C-alpha positions in Angstrom: 78.2 86.6 89.3 78.9 86.7 93.0 82.6 87.1 92.5 82.2 89.9 90.0 79.9 91.8 92.4 82.4 91.2 95.2 85.3 92.5 93.2 83.3 95.5 91.9 82.4 96.4 95.5 86.0 96.1 96.7 87.3 98.2 93.8 84.6 100.8 94.5 85.5 101.1 98.1 89.3 101.2 97.4 88.7 104.0 94.8 86.4 105.9 97.2 89.0 105.7 99.9 91.7 106.9 97.5 89.7 110.0 96.6 88.8 110.7 100.2 92.5 110.4 101.3 93.8 112.5 98.4 96.1 109.7 97.4 97.3 106.2 98.4 100.7 105.2 99.8 99.8 101.5 100.5 97.0 99.1 100.1 96.9 96.3 102.7 95.0 93.1 101.8 94.2 90.7 104.7 91.5 88.3 105.8 90.6 84.9 104.5 89.7 85.5 100.9 92.4 88.1 99.9 95.0 86.5 102.1 94.7 83.0 100.6 93.6 83.4 96.9 96.3 84.9 94.7 94.2 84.6 91.6 91.4 86.7 93.1 93.9 89.3 94.3 95.4 89.5 90.8 91.9 90.0 89.3 91.1 92.6 91.9 94.3 94.6 91.4 94.1 94.3 87.6 91.0 96.4 87.8 92.8 99.1 89.7 95.9 99.7 87.4 94.6 103.1 86.3 94.9 104.2 90.0 98.6 103.2 90.1 97.9 99.9 91.8 99.7 96.9 90.3 100.6 93.3 91.2 103.9 91.5 90.5 102.8 87.9 89.7 105.8 86.0 91.3 105.4 88.0 94.5 101.7 87.5 94.5 102.1 83.7 94.4 104.3 83.7 97.5 103.2 83.1 101.0 103.3 84.9 104.3 103.4 88.6 104.9 104.8 90.3 101.8 104.8 93.1 99.3 103.1 92.0 96.1 103.4 95.2 94.1 106.3 95.7 91.6 109.1 98.1 92.4 108.1 101.7 91.4 104.4 101.1 91.5 102.2 104.1 92.4 101.2 102.4 95.7 102.7 99.6 97.7 100.4 96.5 97.9 100.9 94.3 101.0 99.4 91.0 102.0 99.2 90.4 105.7 98.1 87.4 107.7 95.0 88.3 109.7 96.1 86.9 113.1 92.8 87.3 114.8 93.8 84.8 117.5 96.6 87.1 118.7 94.2 90.1 118.9 91.7 88.1 120.9 94.5 86.8 123.2 95.8 90.3 123.8 92.3 91.7 124.5 91.6 88.9 127.0 94.9 89.5 128.7 94.1 93.2 129.0 90.6 92.5 130.3 91.9 90.0 133.0 94.5 92.5 134.1 91.8 95.0 134.9 89.8 92.6 137.1 90.1 93.2 140.9 91.9 90.4 142.7 89.5 87.7 143.9 86.8 88.8 141.5 84.6 86.2 139.9 83.4 88.6 137.3 
């Protein structure tokens, strides 16, 4: 039941975004669940085929950053690795560069 609700809410938000944007060029899936579970991605995208969103099974089963939609699909579907560690490292670096020399803050 929890997975069905999760997928329903994702589909609802994707569809709402599509309507608000007057179309969709690309759908980017990232983060733990959608990054690592090809079966769940396939189930999610299967429920969006009427919106021009499709999944290519062999591409979906791959790993790393990649396009998982078939050629000619209405929208390109991409899976990206989250890389939160790099974002945190960049933010810390920027913060440290702004500190006055000799500051303990």
